[in-house]
N, C-alpha and C positions, 0 to 999 in steps of 0.2 A: 634273473625272471624283468622283464621290462614292462612295465605299467603302461595303460593304453586311457588314458583320460580324455574324454571330449573335451574339444577346445571350451574353455569359458562363455558361458553367454547360452549355450548351446543347450534347448528346449527338450523335455522329454516327448512332447506329441509327434508322430509321426509326422502330419504336415508342416508343423514348423522345424521341427527337426531338420527335414529334407532341404526345406527352404534356406534355414541358416547355413547347414552344411555347403549348399551351394555356393555360398558367397565366404566361406571360411577358408583358412588354409589348411592344405593335407595335414593330417597328424594319424599316427598310430589308433588312437580313439576312434576317429573318424573312420579308418579303415576297415574297423570293426564292426562298427555299425552298420557300415553300408555292404559288408561281405554278408551280414545277417540279413539284409532286407528283401523280402520277394516282392519282385515286381508286379506280381499277379493280385497282390492285396493293395494295391495302390490306386487312386485315381489316374488321370491322364496326365492332368497337372504334377501331380506328385512324382509319375514316372520321369517327366521331364526334368523335375529338380533332383532326381536320382541319378539322370545321365549326366546333369551338370556337376554336381556334388562327384560323381566319378572322375569326369575332366579335370577337375581340381586335385584328386588324389592322382592322377597319372603324372601329372606337372610336379608334384612333389616326390613320386618317386623316381622321375627322369634327374630331378634335381639330386638326388640323393646320388645316384648312379654313376653321374656326369663328376660328381666329387671323387667318387672312387676312383674313376678312370683316371682324372686329373693327378691323384697323388701316384697311381701307377708308374705316370712318365717321370715322376720325379721323386722317388723317394728320399727323405731326409734320413742322414746320416744317424745311427744310434736307434731309430726306430722300429721297431719289430725285431723279431729272433732270426729274420733269415734273409738280412738286407741285400738285394740282386744286384749282380754286378753293373759297371758303369755304364757297359756298352746296350743295358737294353733298352733305354729309352731310345735308342737310333731303332729299334724294332719291336716298340709298342705296339704298334699296326697289327703285327702279325700276331703277338700275344692274344690282343684282344679279340682279332678275327677269328683265329683257333679256338679260343674259349667260349666264344657266344655264336659261333657258327655263323658267322655272318661275311659279307665280303669285304676284302681290303679295303675297299672304298669307304664302305660304311661305317668301318671301324677307325678308318682316318677321319674321316668329319666326325664322330664322336670326340675323338681326341684334341681337333682344332678347337669344336666346341667348348671342350672341359677346360682348354689352356686360357680361351679367352674369358669364359667365366671367372677362374678361378685368378685371373691378373686384372683385366683391364674393365671387366664388365660386372663389377660387382653389382649394381644395381637392376641390371638384367637377372644374375644370378639369384637374387632375393625376390623378384616379382616372378620367377620361374617357381622356386620353392613354395611360395605365397598362392600360387596357382592362378596369378593373375595373367601368366604366359604359357602359352604350350610350346613344348619342347621345338614344335616347327618355327615359333614365330622368333625363340630364341636364336636359333640357327640363322635365320635370313636377318637379325641386327647382327650376330656374330660374323657373319658373310659378307654384311656391307662395311663393316669398319676393318678389317682384315689388313687391309693394304694402308690403312692410314696412321699416322702418327699418334702416339696417347693422346695429346690435348684435344686432337680433333675429334680422335674418336668417345672421348669424354662428351664432347660438344654434342656429336650427332647422338648418342646415347641420351643426355638428358632432354633433347628435344623430342625425341620420339617414343620414350617412354609414357608420360601421361596418357597418348590416345591408343598406344599401341595393343591394349587388352581389348580396345571395340574394332578393333581393324579384322577383316579376314585377312591371311597371308597374301593376297594379291595386291590390296590395298596397303598393307604395310610395306611390301616390296616398292612400291611406287611412292610413298611417303619416303621411305629412307633415300631412295635414288634421288628426291627432289632435297632432302633435306643436307645429304653429302655435298651436293653440288652447293647448295646454299652458304653450308659451312667452308668449305675450303673449294671455292672454284680455281684457284691456281692451278692443283693438284689435278683439275679434271682432263689436261692433256695427258698428262704422264700416266696416269691410271688407264686411259683409252689406250695408249699406245702398247702398255702393258698388254691388257685384256686381249689387243688384235694377236700378240705374239702367242696367247695361250687357243688361238681360235681352232677348232678340230672337230671332226665325226669321229661317233664312238663306233666301237665292234659292232656286230649284232646283238641284239639283246631277244631272247625269245618271247613270243606272243603267242596265246591261244591258237591251237586249230592249225599250227602249220605255220603260222605268221611268225616275220622278225621285224624288229624296228630298229631304224636306225635315228642319231640323234646329230644334229650340226649346231654347233656355237661359233656364229660369225659375225663380224661388224654388223650393225645394223641394217645399214645400207648395204652391204653385201646379201646378206640375208633377203633384204628384199629383191635385190637383181636376181638371184637364184629363183625366187619365186615367179616372179614377172618372167623369167625364161622359161620356166617351167609351163605357165599358164600360155604362153606364146606357141609354144611346142603340142600343148593340151589342145588348144583351138584348131591349130591345124589337122589334128587327128580328127576332131567334129567334124571339120569341113568336109576331110579328104570320105568321111562316112557316109555324111549328107550327099555328095556327088555320087556315091556310089548306091545310096538309094534305100541306105539302113535308117529305118523309121527313129527316130527321137526316142521314143520310149524304150527302145531297143540300146541304145548308144551307152557306155560308160560314164559314170557322173564326172567331175570335174576333177575330184580328190584321185578318182580311179586313171584318169586320163595323165594327171601329172604322176602318179606312181609308173603307170606304161612308158613314159616318157624317160624318167629317170632309169628303169630298166635297160630302154634302147641304148641310152650313151654308155651304161656300162657294160653292154654287150661288146659295144663298138670298140671302147678301149681294150678289152681282154683278147679283142682279135687283131690288135696293130702288130705288127711286128716289130722287133727290138725291143721287147719290154724286159725291164730288170727280173734278174732272179732273185728269189727268197728260198734259200733250202737248197739251192739250186735247181729250182724250176720255176717257171714262169707263173705269174698269177692265174690264179683257176680256181674252180670249183669242185671239192673233194667230196664224193659221198661213196660210204663203205656199204657194200650189199652183202645181204647173206646169200648163201648159193640157192636156198629153197624158194627166197623170194623173188629171184634172178630166175628160177625156170619156171614160177610159177606154183610151186609145190604148195607153197604157204603163204602167208600174208606177214608175216615178222616184219619188224619197221627197220629201214636203214639208219644210217649216222652221217647227217650232214655236219661237216668238219667246222668248228665256228658255233655250231648253233645245237645240235643234239638230235634226238628221234625226229625221223617224218615217216609218215604212213606209206606203205606198202607200195601204192599205185605210184605217190610223188616219186619214189625210189626208183623204179623201175622205167618212168618216163626220165628222170636224168640219166640213169645208167645207160640208156637206149642213146640219147643223143649227145655221150661223151665219150672221150679217148680211153681206152681200156689199158688198166697198168694192174699187174698183179702184185700186191702188196704183202699179202701172208706169207706165213711161210707153210711149206709143204715138203715132206719129208722126202718127194720123188723129184722136186723142182732141180735140186741143185744149187739153189741159193746160199749164196756163203753170208750168213751171219755172224760170225764172230770171227773178228781182223786180229785178235789176239793182242800182243805188243808190237805188232808191224805198222801202224799209223794212229795218229792221233785223232784226226779228223776223219769221222764217218763217210765210208763212200756213199753212193747216191743210194743204192740198193736196200744198206741198213736204215740210212735216215728215212726212205719212205716206208720203211717195216716199224720203226719207233714212234713215226708220227703219225702213222696208220692205228699202232696198238693205244698209245696215249694222244688224244685228241685235243688235248688241253695241257697248260701247267701243269705241275702233280704238286704245287704245294697246295695244302688243302686250302680248298675255297676260292682257290684262282680260276678265273675263266677266260685267259688269255690263251687265244689258240695257238697250237703248239707249232704252225709253223711261222709263226711271228717270234717263236721262242729260240733261247740256245739249246743245244743238245749237251748236256752234263754228263760228266763220268761219275756216279755215284762213288764210287772208291776211285779218289782223284788220280787222273793218270801220272803224276809226278809221284806220287805213293806207290807205284804197281798195279791202278786198274788197266781194266782190259776195254779195248774197244769192241762190245759187244753187245748185243740186245737187251742182256739182263744188268748191264752196267750204266745203260744210257737211258735219259728220261729227259722230256723237256723241260726249261726252266723259264719264266720271264727275265727281262733284266734286272727287276728289282729283286727278285727272288734266288736267282744265280748269285747275287752281290751278297745276299743274306745268308746264303749258305757258305759263300768264300770267305767272309769278313767277321762271321760272328762265330758263334756256337750253336747256330741250328744246326743238326746234322739229321743226314736221311739213310735208311738203309732198306734192302727190300727183302721179305722173306720168302720161303720156299712156296707160297701160294701167289708172289707176283704181287702182295700188297707192301706198299711201302709205308715205313715208319718214320714219323719226323720227329726228332726230340729237341724241345724249346729251351733257350737260356734259363727258363725258370724251371726245367727239369721235367715238363709235362709231355707225354706220348700221345702224338695223334697219329690214328692209323688210317691211311689212307688207300681202301679196297681198290684191286685193278678196275679200270673200268671196263664196264657191261655194254659193249656196245649194241649186242640185239639181246635184250632182257628176255627172260623167260616169260611168256605172254600169261598174263593171271586167264582164269576161268571168265568167259564173255557172261557180262550181267543178265539177269532174266528182265527183260524189258516189259514185260507182262504188265498193263496198269499203267504204264507211262503215257503219259500226254503226248500226242502223235506231232511228228514233226511238221515244221510249216513246208507247206506244199509250194514249188518253185513259182506258182504264178499267184501266190498269196503276196498281198504288198508287205514291202521288207517292215520291220520296227522302226519307229521313229528314232531317227538318230539323237542323242544327246547330243548337249551344245559343245562345240569342241571336238578337238581329237581324243581319241581312247589315253587315258594315263599310260606311261610306261610303269615298269615292274616296281611296287611298292619299296622294294629295298633301296633298290639304287635309282631314285627319279632324278632325271636330269635337273641341274647339270651332276655328272657322276660324280 
C-alpha cells in the first residue's frame, strides 16, 4: 500500500487548498485530492486554480513516465528478474510505440527527451517533476541542446531555466535560440550546415474533411524564397482572374491561391517525361475504388494511397481523371499472383497487388506509404519462402532492418492478419487493412444545428494556420 499524504503546508479549506496545490509539486496525495474535487461546486477563480493544479500533476506524471522510458533503453545488469537482451535498446523505439499505440516518431521523441533528462539535463528534469515546466517546454530545451557538447548544454540550461516557467513555448523557443548563439557562437555555422543537411518535406498527414497537410523544413532564407515564389504566382492568378472580369469577392484568397500554385507545379512535374520509377512505376496518385462506388450503386468511400479514406464523390472524380489498372485479384482474370520459388523479385502485377492490398508499411503503427517501402518476404526467401501475395508485405527501410537484424518476427494468420512478436515477447496483432470499411448507420440529424449556407459569411479565421495533428506536430 502506498500512502498519499498531501504536501507539507497544504491547508484543508477548498479555496486555500487549491491555490496552494496550484503552486506545489505533484504528488500522490495531491492527485487524490484533485480527483475527488468536483469543479461544479467551485467559484471561477477556484476552477482556475484547479486547472493550474492539474497542470502541475500532468508535469509530475510526465516526469515519472520519462524516467521509466529512460530505464527501458539502458537496463542495468542484475536489476529485475527478466533482463532484456543487449540488442533491445537499438529497437526500444518500436517496443514503446507498439506498447503505447503511438507513432515511431512520437516514441523516438520521448526516448530522446528521456535520455537528455537522465543524463545532461538534471535541473530540467527536477523542474519538470516539480511542475515548474510542462513536458513540451522540457522537450524544447532538450531539442535545443541535443547537438551541443556537455559544457555548452549545461550553460544553456542554466541560462534559460530561471525564466522558462513564465514563457510560452514560442517565447521559450526564441529565448533558447538566442542563448545558444550567445553561449556558443563558434558552433553556429556547423550547426546550421548540419541543419541544412536535414532539410525535408514530409509525407502527407491527414486533416479533417478530406484535406491533407505537408510540412517543409528548409533554411530560413530558402523558405522565404519559396513563399515569395508562391506569392508571385498567386498574384498572377489574381491578375488573370481580374482580367477575365471576376469580381474580387469571388476570387480565392491568398492562402488558397498559394495552394493552387503549389498543386499546378506538382501536376506539371508528374507529367514530365523521363521521371524515375518507384516500385516499377512512375510517380503517380493511386486511388482504390469500390466497384459499387464506381458504378454509382452506393457511396462507399475510396482509399487514397498515402492518405486514407476519401469520400465517394472525390473518389469518382479521381477515378474519372486517372489511368485504369486492375489491381485486385479475380478468379476469372488469369492474373498470376504466386510465383513460387522461380523468382525473388516480385513481378509488376504482384507488386501492384500487394501495394494495393497493404497501402502502408505493415509494422504496427507505421504510416509510411507502401510505394516507398521494400516488399519483404515474411518467410525469408533464403529459408524457403515463396514469392506470392500471402508471403509478401511492404516494410519501410527501418522496419525491414528491424525484422532482419533483431528478433522482431512476423507471421500471417489464416484471416490475413499479421502478428508481430517483439524481443520482449509481446505479440501485437495487425488486422488486414480494410480499404472500404462497412459503413455505420447514418446518424439522425433531427434537432441538429443547420449547416452554414454558402451565402453566409465564413467564420472568422484563427490567427495563423491550422495546427498539424497533435500526435506528431512539426517537426515530426
